Structures are given as structure tokens and as C-alpha cells.
N, C-alpha and C positions, 0 to 999 in steps of 0.2 A: 756486154762486161769487159775488164779486163779480170786478169792473172791476180790480180791486186784486191779488187774489188769482191772478186769471187770467194777470195780466200776471207776477208772479213767478215761476208756476211755470215760464211760458212763458222767462224767462229761465232760473229755471235747468237747462230744460230744453236751451237752447241755450248756456250754460256748460260744460253735459253732453257735450255734441256736441261742443264745441271742446276740448274737454280731451283725450274720445277721438281726434281728430283731429290735434291735437297730437303725442299719443301714439304713434301712426303712426304719425309724422315723425321722433322724436327714436331709438325704436327699427329702424326702418328699413333699417339695415345691419345690424344684430343677424339679424334676417328674415332679412332678403339672404340672409347666412352658413347659416342653418339652415332655408334652404326644401327640400331634401333630405328632410328629416325631416318633414313632409306640415305642415297648418293650424296643428291643437291649439297649437303654439310662437305663435303673432301674439294668441293670447287668452292664456296664460302671460304675455309680455313686456305684454300690457295690461295686467292683473291686477296683475302686478309693478313697472308703474308704475303704476298708478292706487290704488293700497293707502293709500300716503303720503299724496296729494292729496285722499281723500278724504274728508277732516276739516275742508280748509279750502276746501272746495266753497260752501257753505250761507254762507259767511264770504263769499266771491267772489260769490256770488248775490247776497247784500243789500248791497255794495257797488255794482254793478251798477245794482241797483233802485231806492238812492237817490240815484246818480247821476244817474237817467233822470228 
């Protein structure tokens, strides 16, 4: 693995982590209301939020890499 591809992979993972954290913040109120039903709703909320964004993530990672 070249340093360039390693950096790109690292930035991709950081972007993924950031989006997951952002989704947690955006879904926080919904999860708070649903907390009595148990943790699986957390995964459902993140998945439903994440799915539309999944397509744009590679371009977001590429943009970050290009900017760097």
C-alpha cells in the first residue's frame, strides 16, 4: 500500500466516523423519545439516515483528499 492510498483510506475512515457521529447528533432527539424500546432503534436510526448519504461518501473522501 502506497502512502497516498494509505492517506486516502485514513481520510475515508475519518469521514465515515464523522458522518456516524453527525447522524447520532441529528437523531438524538428521536432516540431519546424511543429509548424505552431499547438500543436496536439506534442502529435503525443511523441506518435510515446513513443510506441516502452512502452514495456521496466516496466523493466526499476524494474531495478531502484533493484538498489536502
